[in-house]
N, CA, C and O atoms as CSV, one atom per row, in Angstrom:
chain,resi,resn,atom,element,x,y,z
A,1,UNK,N,N,177.651,104.845,44.958
A,1,UNK,CA,C,176.477,105.184,45.780
A,1,UNK,C,C,175.846,103.837,46.186
A,1,UNK,O,O,175.634,102.962,45.345
A,2,UNK,N,N,175.558,103.692,47.461
A,2,UNK,CA,C,174.816,102.552,47.941
A,2,UNK,C,C,174.061,102.960,49.238
A,2,UNK,O,O,174.630,103.382,50.245
A,3,UNK,N,N,172.731,102.791,49.107
A,3,UNK,CA,C,171.880,103.160,50.368
A,3,UNK,C,C,171.182,101.860,50.728
A,3,UNK,O,O,170.618,101.155,49.891
A,4,UNK,N,N,171.253,101.588,52.027
A,4,UNK,CA,C,170.463,100.395,52.552
A,4,UNK,C,C,169.379,100.892,53.361
A,4,UNK,O,O,169.579,101.784,54.186
A,5,UNK,N,N,168.137,100.329,53.165
A,5,UNK,CA,C,166.977,100.711,53.939
A,5,UNK,C,C,166.421,99.365,54.484
A,5,UNK,O,O,166.319,98.364,53.775
A,6,UNK,N,N,166.092,99.410,55.710
A,6,UNK,CA,C,165.521,98.218,56.382
A,6,UNK,C,C,164.200,98.475,57.020
A,6,UNK,O,O,164.081,99.451,57.761
A,7,UNK,N,N,163.167,97.649,56.782
A,7,UNK,CA,C,161.841,97.806,57.385
A,7,UNK,C,C,161.282,96.519,58.010
A,7,UNK,O,O,161.429,95.431,57.454
A,8,UNK,N,N,160.635,96.668,59.185
A,8,UNK,CA,C,160.008,95.524,59.799
A,8,UNK,C,C,158.562,95.418,59.370
A,8,UNK,O,O,157.928,96.448,59.139
A,9,UNK,N,N,158.023,94.253,59.255
A,9,UNK,CA,C,156.596,94.063,58.872
A,9,UNK,C,C,156.055,93.028,59.894
A,9,UNK,O,O,156.603,91.940,60.073
A,10,UNK,N,N,154.964,93.430,60.540
A,10,UNK,CA,C,154.277,92.579,61.514
A,10,UNK,C,C,153.220,91.762,60.744
A,10,UNK,O,O,152.494,92.302,59.909
A,11,UNK,N,N,153.153,90.517,61.025
A,11,UNK,CA,C,152.054,89.669,60.423
A,11,UNK,C,C,150.630,90.229,60.860
A,11,UNK,O,O,150.385,90.571,62.017
A,12,UNK,N,N,149.737,90.285,59.835
A,12,UNK,CA,C,148.441,90.728,60.127
A,12,UNK,C,C,148.232,92.271,60.140
A,12,UNK,O,O,147.101,92.751,60.216
A,13,UNK,N,N,149.387,93.054,60.061
A,13,UNK,CA,C,149.288,94.433,60.133
A,13,UNK,C,C,149.214,95.068,58.734
A,13,UNK,O,O,150.191,95.556,58.165
A,14,UNK,N,N,147.983,95.018,58.236
A,14,UNK,CA,C,147.754,95.610,56.879
A,14,UNK,C,C,147.794,97.150,56.862
A,14,UNK,O,O,148.069,97.749,55.822
A,15,UNK,N,N,147.520,97.787,58.009
A,15,UNK,CA,C,147.540,99.256,57.990
A,15,UNK,C,C,148.898,99.752,57.773
A,15,UNK,O,O,149.050,100.883,57.309
A,16,UNK,N,N,149.925,98.995,58.072
A,16,UNK,CA,C,151.318,99.447,57.858
A,16,UNK,C,C,151.988,98.801,56.601
A,16,UNK,O,O,153.094,99.167,56.203
A,17,UNK,N,N,151.275,97.849,56.020
A,17,UNK,CA,C,151.784,97.306,54.757
A,17,UNK,C,C,151.762,98.343,53.731
A,17,UNK,O,O,150.691,98.884,53.458
A,18,UNK,N,N,152.910,98.693,53.100
A,18,UNK,CA,C,153.010,99.777,52.146
A,18,UNK,C,C,153.959,100.830,52.690
A,18,UNK,O,O,154.372,101.698,51.922
A,19,UNK,N,N,154.323,100.814,53.933
A,19,UNK,CA,C,155.198,101.774,54.445
A,19,UNK,C,C,156.631,101.709,53.791
A,19,UNK,O,O,157.257,102.722,53.481
A,20,UNK,N,N,157.090,100.431,53.611
A,20,UNK,CA,C,158.427,100.253,52.976
A,20,UNK,C,C,158.415,100.684,51.525
A,20,UNK,O,O,159.364,101.332,51.084
A,21,UNK,N,N,157.403,100.361,50.777
A,21,UNK,CA,C,157.291,100.698,49.441
A,21,UNK,C,C,157.168,102.225,49.227
A,21,UNK,O,O,157.749,102.789,48.300
A,22,UNK,N,N,156.429,102.836,50.077
A,22,UNK,CA,C,156.187,104.241,50.138
A,22,UNK,C,C,157.532,105.003,50.409
A,22,UNK,O,O,157.856,105.996,49.757
A,23,UNK,N,N,158.261,104.489,51.376
A,23,UNK,CA,C,159.556,105.188,51.707
A,23,UNK,C,C,160.549,104.987,50.568
A,23,UNK,O,O,161.251,105.917,50.171
A,24,UNK,N,N,160.596,103.804,50.065
A,24,UNK,CA,C,161.533,103.500,48.944
A,24,UNK,C,C,161.227,104.374,47.808
A,24,UNK,O,O,162.142,104.916,47.188
A,25,UNK,N,N,159.892,104.558,47.472
A,25,UNK,CA,C,159.574,105.436,46.354
A,25,UNK,C,C,160.048,106.865,46.611
A,25,UNK,O,O,160.546,107.536,45.707
A,26,UNK,N,N,159.897,107.297,47.785
A,26,UNK,CA,C,160.405,108.721,48.120
A,26,UNK,C,C,161.853,108.826,47.865
A,26,UNK,O,O,162.306,109.780,47.231
A,27,UNK,N,N,162.614,107.864,48.344
A,27,UNK,CA,C,164.090,107.860,48.171
A,27,UNK,C,C,164.463,107.874,46.707
A,27,UNK,O,O,165.323,108.644,46.281
A,28,UNK,N,N,163.795,106.997,45.917
A,28,UNK,CA,C,164.156,106.839,44.496
A,28,UNK,C,C,163.770,108.127,43.743
A,28,UNK,O,O,164.484,108.517,42.819
A,29,UNK,N,N,162.687,108.783,44.102
A,29,UNK,CA,C,162.364,110.089,43.497
A,29,UNK,C,C,163.471,111.132,43.763
A,29,UNK,O,O,163.885,111.876,42.873
A,30,UNK,N,N,163.938,111.149,45.053
A,30,UNK,CA,C,164.955,112.057,45.334
A,30,UNK,C,C,166.292,111.794,44.612
A,30,UNK,O,O,167.103,112.701,44.423
A,31,UNK,N,N,166.484,110.588,44.237
A,31,UNK,CA,C,167.631,110.222,43.410
A,31,UNK,C,C,167.464,110.351,41.937
A,31,UNK,O,O,168.339,109.971,41.159
A,32,UNK,N,N,166.312,110.902,41.541
A,32,UNK,CA,C,165.924,111.098,40.161
A,32,UNK,C,C,165.932,109.809,39.337
A,32,UNK,O,O,166.343,109.811,38.176
A,33,UNK,N,N,165.493,108.746,39.923
A,33,UNK,CA,C,165.339,107.523,39.156
A,33,UNK,C,C,164.068,107.654,38.296
A,33,UNK,O,O,163.089,108.235,38.765
A,34,UNK,N,N,164.046,107.131,37.041
A,34,UNK,CA,C,162.942,107.313,36.161
A,34,UNK,C,C,161.662,106.745,36.748
A,34,UNK,O,O,161.669,105.756,37.481
A,35,UNK,N,N,160.551,107.411,36.398
A,35,UNK,CA,C,159.289,107.073,36.945
A,35,UNK,C,C,158.812,105.644,36.660
A,35,UNK,O,O,158.188,105.010,37.511
A,36,UNK,N,N,159.114,105.139,35.444
A,36,UNK,CA,C,158.771,103.803,35.086
A,36,UNK,C,C,159.392,102.724,35.964
A,36,UNK,O,O,158.762,101.735,36.338
A,37,UNK,N,N,160.665,102.972,36.272
A,37,UNK,CA,C,161.374,102.088,37.062
A,37,UNK,C,C,160.748,102.172,38.543
A,37,UNK,O,O,160.527,101.143,39.182
A,38,UNK,N,N,160.502,103.326,39.002
A,38,UNK,CA,C,159.977,103.541,40.326
A,38,UNK,C,C,158.692,102.813,40.444
A,38,UNK,O,O,158.487,102.113,41.436
A,39,UNK,N,N,157.798,102.931,39.487
A,39,UNK,CA,C,156.480,102.272,39.525
A,39,UNK,C,C,156.675,100.752,39.645
A,39,UNK,O,O,156.049,100.144,40.513
A,40,UNK,N,N,157.483,100.133,38.845
A,40,UNK,CA,C,157.741,98.733,38.873
A,40,UNK,C,C,158.222,98.306,40.299
A,40,UNK,O,O,157.724,97.356,40.904
A,41,UNK,N,N,159.207,99.069,40.771
A,41,UNK,CA,C,159.812,98.724,42.118
A,41,UNK,C,C,158.722,98.827,43.225
A,41,UNK,O,O,158.582,97.939,44.067
A,42,UNK,N,N,158.000,99.886,43.187
A,42,UNK,CA,C,156.977,100.106,44.247
A,42,UNK,C,C,155.926,98.943,44.192
A,42,UNK,O,O,155.575,98.388,45.233
A,43,UNK,N,N,155.466,98.606,43.063
A,43,UNK,CA,C,154.496,97.482,42.958
A,43,UNK,C,C,155.108,96.168,43.547
A,43,UNK,O,O,154.468,95.449,44.314
A,44,UNK,N,N,156.318,95.914,43.163
A,44,UNK,CA,C,156.948,94.627,43.613
A,44,UNK,C,C,157.116,94.663,45.128
A,44,UNK,O,O,156.798,93.676,45.791
A,45,UNK,N,N,157.602,95.761,45.700
A,45,UNK,CA,C,157.855,95.821,47.133
A,45,UNK,C,C,156.478,95.732,47.857
A,45,UNK,O,O,156.331,94.964,48.806
A,46,UNK,N,N,155.512,96.495,47.416
A,46,UNK,CA,C,154.217,96.498,48.009
A,46,UNK,C,C,153.599,95.072,48.037
A,46,UNK,O,O,153.127,94.646,49.091
A,47,UNK,N,N,153.591,94.360,46.955
A,47,UNK,CA,C,153.112,92.965,46.851
A,47,UNK,C,C,153.781,92.116,47.843
A,47,UNK,O,O,153.147,91.261,48.461
A,48,UNK,N,N,155.054,92.318,48.027
A,48,UNK,CA,C,155.855,91.452,48.984
A,48,UNK,C,C,155.507,91.842,50.445
A,48,UNK,O,O,155.465,90.965,51.308
A,49,UNK,N,N,155.265,93.093,50.727
A,49,UNK,CA,C,154.821,93.524,52.045
A,49,UNK,C,C,153.512,92.924,52.318
A,49,UNK,O,O,153.337,92.389,53.413
A,50,UNK,N,N,152.557,92.953,51.433
A,50,UNK,CA,C,151.198,92.490,51.703
A,50,UNK,C,C,151.248,90.906,51.934
A,50,UNK,O,O,150.524,90.346,52.758
A,51,UNK,N,N,152.130,90.271,51.162
A,51,UNK,CA,C,152.288,88.787,51.327
A,51,UNK,C,C,152.728,88.495,52.777
A,51,UNK,O,O,152.204,87.584,53.416
A,52,UNK,N,N,153.683,89.267,53.279
A,52,UNK,CA,C,154.215,89.051,54.697
A,52,UNK,C,C,153.115,89.354,55.660
A,52,UNK,O,O,152.964,88.576,56.602
A,53,UNK,N,N,152.290,90.439,55.535
A,53,UNK,CA,C,151.163,90.723,56.400
A,53,UNK,C,C,150.116,89.665,56.367
A,53,UNK,O,O,149.499,89.344,57.383
A,54,UNK,N,N,149.907,89.103,55.157
A,54,UNK,CA,C,148.789,88.145,54.982
A,54,UNK,C,C,149.133,86.722,55.430
A,54,UNK,O,O,148.248,85.985,55.863
A,55,UNK,N,N,150.387,86.333,55.333
A,55,UNK,CA,C,150.790,84.950,55.524
A,55,UNK,C,C,151.784,84.690,56.687
A,55,UNK,O,O,151.828,83.566,57.187
A,56,UNK,N,N,152.576,85.681,57.129
A,56,UNK,CA,C,153.587,85.352,58.026
A,56,UNK,C,C,153.357,85.938,59.393
A,56,UNK,O,O,152.440,86.738,59.579
A,57,UNK,N,N,154.178,85.552,60.360
A,57,UNK,CA,C,154.063,86.151,61.702
A,57,UNK,C,C,154.837,87.476,61.764
A,57,UNK,O,O,154.443,88.424,62.444
A,58,UNK,N,N,155.944,87.499,61.033
A,58,UNK,CA,C,156.715,88.775,60.983
A,58,UNK,C,C,157.683,88.674,59.789
A,58,UNK,O,O,157.906,87.599,59.233
A,59,UNK,N,N,158.233,89.808,59.426
A,59,UNK,CA,C,159.152,89.811,58.312
A,59,UNK,C,C,159.926,91.056,58.208
A,59,UNK,O,O,159.703,91.984,58.986
A,60,UNK,N,N,160.841,91.131,57.270
A,60,UNK,CA,C,161.759,92.259,57.089
A,60,UNK,C,C,161.976,92.466,55.628
A,60,UNK,O,O,162.180,91.536,54.848
A,61,UNK,N,N,161.919,93.811,55.265
A,61,UNK,CA,C,162.287,94.203,53.893
A,61,UNK,C,C,163.647,94.916,54.001
A,61,UNK,O,O,163.811,95.823,54.816
A,62,UNK,N,N,164.582,94.515,53.207
A,62,UNK,CA,C,165.894,95.119,53.125
A,62,UNK,C,C,166.117,95.528,51.623
A,62,UNK,O,O,166.112,94.702,50.711
A,63,UNK,N,N,166.311,96.858,51.450
A,63,UNK,CA,C,166.503,97.301,50.057
A,63,UNK,C,C,167.931,97.882,49.952
A,63,UNK,O,O,168.363,98.687,50.777
A,64,UNK,N,N,168.600,97.459,48.956
A,64,UNK,CA,C,169.984,97.976,48.691
A,64,UNK,C,C,169.887,98.785,47.352
A,64,UNK,O,O,169.738,98.206,46.276
A,65,UNK,N,N,169.973,100.075,47.457
A,65,UNK,CA,C,169.852,100.948,46.278
A,65,UNK,C,C,171.215,101.397,45.752
A,65,UNK,O,O,172.029,101.948,46.494
A,66,UNK,N,N,171.446,101.156,44.487
A,66,UNK,CA,C,172.710,101.633,43.881
A,66,UNK,C,C,172.351,102.564,42.786
A,66,UNK,O,O,171.168,102.821,42.563
A,67,UNK,N,N,173.367,103.110,42.055
A,67,UNK,CA,C,173.045,103.956,40.980
A,67,UNK,C,C,172.407,103.282,39.684
A,67,UNK,O,O,171.860,103.940,38.799
A,68,UNK,N,N,172.533,101.947,39.674
A,68,UNK,CA,C,172.011,101.223,38.428
A,68,UNK,C,C,170.814,100.361,38.759
A,68,UNK,O,O,169.997,100.090,37.880
A,69,UNK,N,N,170.688,99.935,39.958
A,69,UNK,CA,C,169.612,99.023,40.308
A,69,UNK,C,C,169.230,99.030,41.787
A,69,UNK,O,O,169.896,99.670,42.601
A,70,UNK,N,N,168.176,98.329,42.125
A,70,UNK,CA,C,167.829,98.108,43.513
A,70,UNK,C,C,167.677,96.624,43.689
A,70,UNK,O,O,167.098,95.947,42.839
A,71,UNK,N,N,168.202,96.102,44.807
A,71,UNK,CA,C,167.993,94.780,45.154
A,71,UNK,C,C,167.217,94.710,46.514
A,71,UNK,O,O,167.593,95.359,47.491
A,72,UNK,N,N,166.170,93.932,46.530
A,72,UNK,CA,C,165.277,93.868,47.656
A,72,UNK,C,C,165.191,92.462,48.129
A,72,UNK,O,O,164.937,91.546,47.347
A,73,UNK,N,N,165.413,92.263,49.490
A,73,UNK,CA,C,165.244,90.890,50.052
A,73,UNK,C,C,164.117,91.058,51.136
A,73,UNK,O,O,164.229,91.828,52.089
A,74,UNK,N,N,163.048,90.284,50.904
A,74,UNK,CA,C,161.957,90.189,51.848
A,74,UNK,C,C,161.966,88.762,52.529
A,74,UNK,O,O,161.733,87.740,51.884
A,75,UNK,N,N,162.242,88.768,53.833
A,75,UNK,CA,C,162.368,87.497,54.499
A,75,UNK,C,C,161.285,87.529,55.574
A,75,UNK,O,O,160.981,88.574,56.149
A,76,UNK,N,N,160.699,86.319,55.834
A,76,UNK,CA,C,159.682,86.306,56.817
A,76,UNK,C,C,159.764,84.984,57.616
A,76,UNK,O,O,160.337,83.977,57.199
A,77,UNK,N,N,159.149,85.085,58.778
A,77,UNK,CA,C,158.991,83.890,59.630
A,77,UNK,C,C,157.500,83.532,59.553
A,77,UNK,O,O,156.631,84.249,60.050
A,78,UNK,N,N,157.258,82.422,58.922
A,78,UNK,CA,C,155.849,82.032,58.679
A,78,UNK,C,C,155.730,80.578,58.209
A,78,UNK,O,O,156.649,79.774,58.367
A,79,UNK,N,N,154.622,80.285,57.655
A,79,UNK,CA,C,154.387,78.914,57.273
A,79,UNK,C,C,155.199,78.354,56.095
A,79,UNK,O,O,155.280,77.144,55.884
A,80,UNK,N,N,155.790,79.276,55.346
A,80,UNK,CA,C,156.528,78.883,54.112
A,80,UNK,C,C,155.608,78.596,53.016
A,80,UNK,O,O,154.394,78.628,53.220
A,81,UNK,N,N,156.101,78.311,51.846
A,81,UNK,CA,C,155.334,78.008,50.623
A,81,UNK,C,C,155.598,76.534,50.241
A,81,UNK,O,O,156.720,76.138,49.927
A,82,UNK,N,N,154.538,75.766,50.282
A,82,UNK,CA,C,154.659,74.349,49.996
A,82,UNK,C,C,155.061,74.128,48.472
A,82,UNK,O,O,155.939,73.322,48.165
A,83,UNK,N,N,154.432,74.822,47.617
A,83,UNK,CA,C,154.729,74.551,46.163
A,83,UNK,C,C,154.874,75.979,45.487
A,83,UNK,O,O,153.881,76.635,45.172
A,84,UNK,N,N,156.124,76.403,45.291
A,84,UNK,CA,C,156.470,77.705,44.756
A,84,UNK,C,C,155.933,77.784,43.376
A,84,UNK,O,O,155.305,78.796,43.067
A,85,UNK,N,N,156.099,76.870,42.541
A,85,UNK,CA,C,155.614,76.820,41.179
A,85,UNK,C,C,154.030,77.102,41.099
A,85,UNK,O,O,153.535,77.857,40.262
A,86,UNK,N,N,153.341,76.441,42.016
A,86,UNK,CA,C,151.923,76.724,42.046
A,86,UNK,C,C,151.585,78.099,42.585
A,86,UNK,O,O,150.687,78.774,42.081
A,87,UNK,N,N,152.328,78.516,43.637
A,87,UNK,CA,C,152.048,79.850,44.213
A,87,UNK,C,C,152.382,80.970,43.209
A,87,UNK,O,O,151.884,82.085,43.368
A,88,UNK,N,N,153.203,80.710,42.188
A,88,UNK,CA,C,153.547,81.699,41.150
A,88,UNK,C,C,152.393,81.841,40.127
A,88,UNK,O,O,152.397,82.783,39.335
A,89,UNK,N,N,151.447,80.955,40.134
A,89,UNK,CA,C,150.284,81.025,39.166
A,89,UNK,C,C,149.329,82.140,39.534
A,89,UNK,O,O,148.827,82.205,40.656
A,90,UNK,N,N,149.076,83.055,38.531
A,90,UNK,CA,C,148.156,84.157,38.920
A,90,UNK,C,C,146.819,83.637,39.359
A,90,UNK,O,O,146.228,82.787,38.692
A,91,UNK,N,N,146.334,84.134,40.469
A,91,UNK,CA,C,145.012,83.730,40.968
A,91,UNK,C,C,145.118,82.602,42.098
A,91,UNK,O,O,144.155,82.370,42.828
A,92,UNK,N,N,146.232,81.966,42.204
A,92,UNK,CA,C,146.367,80.889,43.277
A,92,UNK,C,C,146.650,81.602,44.627
A,92,UNK,O,O,147.551,82.429,44.766
A,93,UNK,N,N,145.841,81.229,45.561
A,93,UNK,CA,C,146.001,81.942,46.861
A,93,UNK,C,C,145.697,80.977,48.023
A,93,UNK,O,O,144.798,80.139,47.954
A,94,UNK,N,N,146.458,81.135,49.043
A,94,UNK,CA,C,146.226,80.336,50.254
A,94,UNK,C,C,145.786,81.326,51.391
A,94,UNK,O,O,145.836,80.983,52.573
A,95,UNK,N,N,145.365,82.528,51.006
A,95,UNK,CA,C,145.002,83.542,52.007
A,95,UNK,C,C,143.745,83.115,52.713
A,95,UNK,O,O,142.870,82.463,52.144
A,96,UNK,N,N,143.677,83.505,53.982
A,96,UNK,CA,C,142.491,83.164,54.867
A,96,UNK,C,C,141.285,84.040,54.329
A,96,UNK,O,O,141.401,85.035,53.613
A,97,UNK,N,N,140.130,83.502,54.793
A,97,UNK,CA,C,138.827,84.162,54.538
A,97,UNK,C,C,138.904,85.680,55.022
A,97,UNK,O,O,138.434,86.609,54.365
A,98,UNK,N,N,139.500,85.813,56.149
A,98,UNK,CA,C,139.539,87.156,56.797
A,98,UNK,C,C,140.421,88.148,55.964
A,98,UNK,O,O,140.127,89.336,55.838
A,99,UNK,N,N,141.515,87.569,55.411
A,99,UNK,CA,C,142.403,88.370,54.534
A,99,UNK,C,C,141.680,88.770,53.257
A,99,UNK,O,O,141.747,89.913,52.805
A,100,UNK,N,N,140.970,87.763,52.679
A,100,UNK,CA,C,140.224,88.070,51.479
A,100,UNK,C,C,139.091,89.085,51.679
A,100,UNK,O,O,138.804,89.897,50.800
A,101,UNK,N,N,138.458,89.020,52.851
A,101,UNK,CA,C,137.442,89.937,53.112
A,101,UNK,C,C,137.901,91.411,53.266
A,101,UNK,O,O,137.158,92.379,53.109
A,102,UNK,N,N,139.218,91.462,53.592
A,102,UNK,CA,C,139.802,92.887,53.687
A,102,UNK,C,C,140.202,93.365,52.275
A,102,UNK,O,O,140.651,94.499,52.108
A,103,UNK,N,N,140.045,92.542,51.318
A,103,UNK,CA,C,140.430,92.953,49.923
A,103,UNK,C,C,141.817,92.528,49.464
A,103,UNK,O,O,142.308,92.940,48.413
A,104,UNK,N,N,142.407,91.718,50.264
A,104,UNK,CA,C,143.749,91.208,49.913
A,104,UNK,C,C,143.598,89.642,49.535
A,104,UNK,O,O,142.514,89.062,49.587
A,105,UNK,N,N,144.713,89.074,49.181
A,105,UNK,CA,C,144.755,87.696,49.024
A,105,UNK,C,C,144.122,87.152,47.630
A,105,UNK,O,O,143.555,86.060,47.581
A,106,UNK,N,N,144.253,87.926,46.600
A,106,UNK,CA,C,143.660,87.548,45.353
A,106,UNK,C,C,144.575,86.568,44.581
A,106,UNK,O,O,144.177,86.056,43.535
A,107,UNK,N,N,145.760,86.315,45.075
A,107,UNK,CA,C,146.668,85.356,44.420
A,107,UNK,C,C,147.458,86.001,43.343
A,107,UNK,O,O,147.937,85.305,42.448
A,108,UNK,N,N,147.623,87.285,43.372
A,108,UNK,CA,C,148.436,87.991,42.267
A,108,UNK,C,C,149.772,88.490,42.802
A,108,UNK,O,O,150.576,89.038,42.048
A,109,UNK,N,N,150.014,88.306,44.093
A,109,UNK,CA,C,151.249,88.898,44.674
A,109,UNK,C,C,152.523,88.406,44.017
A,109,UNK,O,O,153.234,89.235,43.447
A,110,UNK,N,N,152.869,87.145,44.048
A,110,UNK,CA,C,154.159,86.662,43.482
A,110,UNK,C,C,154.256,86.857,41.999
A,110,UNK,O,O,155.332,87.168,41.488
A,111,UNK,N,N,153.101,86.674,41.248
A,111,UNK,CA,C,153.185,86.876,39.811
A,111,UNK,C,C,153.339,88.374,39.476
A,111,UNK,O,O,153.980,88.706,38.479
A,112,UNK,N,N,152.783,89.255,40.261
A,112,UNK,CA,C,153.028,90.671,39.999
A,112,UNK,C,C,154.459,91.046,40.353
A,112,UNK,O,O,155.040,91.900,39.684
A,113,UNK,N,N,155.046,90.443,41.375
A,113,UNK,CA,C,156.484,90.660,41.705
A,113,UNK,C,C,157.307,90.267,40.443
A,113,UNK,O,O,158.149,91.025,39.961
A,114,UNK,N,N,157.021,89.054,39.942
A,114,UNK,CA,C,157.773,88.523,38.804
A,114,UNK,C,C,157.659,89.420,37.597
A,114,UNK,O,O,158.647,89.663,36.905
A,115,UNK,N,N,156.467,89.914,37.336
A,115,UNK,CA,C,156.147,90.773,36.243
A,115,UNK,C,C,156.920,92.165,36.343
A,115,UNK,O,O,157.264,92.795,35.343
A,116,UNK,N,N,157.131,92.534,37.512
A,116,UNK,CA,C,157.741,93.956,37.665
A,116,UNK,C,C,159.215,93.986,38.065
A,116,UNK,O,O,159.755,95.024,38.447
A,117,UNK,N,N,159.863,92.789,37.963
A,117,UNK,CA,C,161.340,92.694,38.300
A,117,UNK,C,C,162.140,92.167,37.168
A,117,UNK,O,O,161.614,91.577,36.224
A,118,UNK,N,N,163.410,92.381,37.265
A,118,UNK,CA,C,164.303,91.836,36.274
A,118,UNK,C,C,164.884,90.503,36.699
A,118,UNK,O,O,165.216,89.673,35.852
A,119,UNK,N,N,165.011,90.285,38.003
A,119,UNK,CA,C,165.488,89.017,38.536
A,119,UNK,C,C,164.694,88.623,39.783
A,119,UNK,O,O,164.462,89.495,40.620
A,120,UNK,N,N,164.265,87.382,39.967
A,120,UNK,CA,C,163.485,86.988,41.140
A,120,UNK,C,C,163.905,85.656,41.587
A,120,UNK,O,O,164.066,84.740,40.781
A,121,UNK,N,N,164.093,85.519,42.888
A,121,UNK,CA,C,164.479,84.236,43.487
A,121,UNK,C,C,163.563,84.088,44.727
A,121,UNK,O,O,163.328,85.036,45.477
A,122,UNK,N,N,163.046,82.808,44.905
A,122,UNK,CA,C,162.169,82.571,46.073
A,122,UNK,C,C,162.727,81.296,46.689
A,122,UNK,O,O,162.894,80.282,46.012
A,123,UNK,N,N,163.003,81.362,47.942
A,123,UNK,CA,C,163.434,80.233,48.740
A,123,UNK,C,C,162.440,80.152,49.923
A,123,UNK,O,O,162.096,81.139,50.572
A,124,UNK,N,N,161.998,78.859,50.154
A,124,UNK,CA,C,160.955,78.704,51.219
A,124,UNK,C,C,161.115,77.331,51.818
A,124,UNK,O,O,161.327,76.321,51.147
A,125,UNK,N,N,160.993,77.368,53.191
A,125,UNK,CA,C,160.969,76.160,53.970
A,125,UNK,C,C,159.731,76.052,54.694
A,125,UNK,O,O,159.435,76.937,55.496
A,126,UNK,N,N,158.943,75.026,54.493
A,126,UNK,CA,C,157.653,74.868,55.230
A,126,UNK,C,C,157.812,74.830,56.727
A,126,UNK,O,O,158.599,74.044,57.255
A,127,UNK,N,N,157.085,75.659,57.402
A,127,UNK,CA,C,157.154,75.687,58.843
A,127,UNK,C,C,158.191,76.731,59.322
A,127,UNK,O,O,158.241,77.035,60.514
A,128,UNK,N,N,159.008,77.274,58.419
A,128,UNK,CA,C,160.100,78.231,58.856
A,128,UNK,C,C,159.873,79.610,58.232
A,128,UNK,O,O,159.897,80.618,58.940
A,129,UNK,N,N,159.656,79.664,56.940
A,129,UNK,CA,C,159.480,80.964,56.364
A,129,UNK,C,C,159.978,80.984,54.907
A,129,UNK,O,O,160.316,79.940,54.349
A,130,UNK,N,N,160.020,82.159,54.307
A,130,UNK,CA,C,160.232,82.412,52.895
A,130,UNK,C,C,161.178,83.632,52.759
A,130,UNK,O,O,161.129,84.592,53.528
A,131,UNK,N,N,162.015,83.526,51.755
A,131,UNK,CA,C,162.950,84.603,51.386
A,131,UNK,C,C,162.733,84.868,49.951
A,131,UNK,O,O,162.998,84.023,49.096
A,132,UNK,N,N,162.203,86.153,49.652
A,132,UNK,CA,C,161.986,86.594,48.278
A,132,UNK,C,C,163.023,87.654,47.978
A,132,UNK,O,O,163.082,88.684,48.648
A,133,UNK,N,N,163.862,87.393,46.944
A,133,UNK,CA,C,164.941,88.276,46.555
A,133,UNK,C,C,164.624,88.775,45.155
A,133,UNK,O,O,164.394,87.939,44.280
A,134,UNK,N,N,164.593,90.103,44.869
A,134,UNK,CA,C,164.402,90.551,43.535
A,134,UNK,C,C,165.261,91.755,43.214
A,134,UNK,O,O,165.683,92.496,44.102
A,135,UNK,N,N,165.501,91.929,41.978
A,135,UNK,CA,C,166.258,93.030,41.519
A,135,UNK,C,C,165.606,93.728,40.349
A,135,UNK,O,O,165.055,93.096,39.447
A,136,UNK,N,N,165.681,95.053,40.383
A,136,UNK,CA,C,165.092,95.953,39.355
A,136,UNK,C,C,166.181,96.787,38.886
A,136,UNK,O,O,166.781,97.538,39.655
A,137,UNK,N,N,166.480,96.676,37.568
A,137,UNK,CA,C,167.416,97.647,36.908
A,137,UNK,C,C,166.696,98.910,36.507
A,137,UNK,O,O,165.553,98.866,36.052
A,138,UNK,N,N,167.351,100.018,36.672
A,138,UNK,CA,C,166.663,101.230,36.189
A,138,UNK,C,C,166.797,101.318,34.720
A,138,UNK,O,O,167.787,100.895,34.123
A,139,UNK,N,N,165.692,101.926,34.100
A,139,UNK,CA,C,165.632,102.089,32.679
A,139,UNK,C,C,166.489,103.188,32.191
A,139,UNK,O,O,166.539,103.445,30.988
């Protein structure tokens, strides 16, 4: 079994951030994946969606669902991450004042993704964008 889901994310569109994670949650429930795994996956995907909405011009979420795990690739066209190690620190944020005023940008996104995944890879080029790839194995 392998299911691929693809979602587009527009930069600044917080009203639609969460659509990919919500749809993925629905599919995983239909496949009878355990609830603890679903919760971890949904948190990681949601955090990645919000990061794209907060920091990039546009992005895409691609989820590959198999019977043993899900692999998610979130790619964006945006400013990139200058210092990935620093960006991984809980509480570190480069979010704009406007994003913070909307209740986002607390600097927990990448660390929450790491906490809820089994494998995480981040590639970024300043001025071009970022690719976050993660995998969650089902319990």
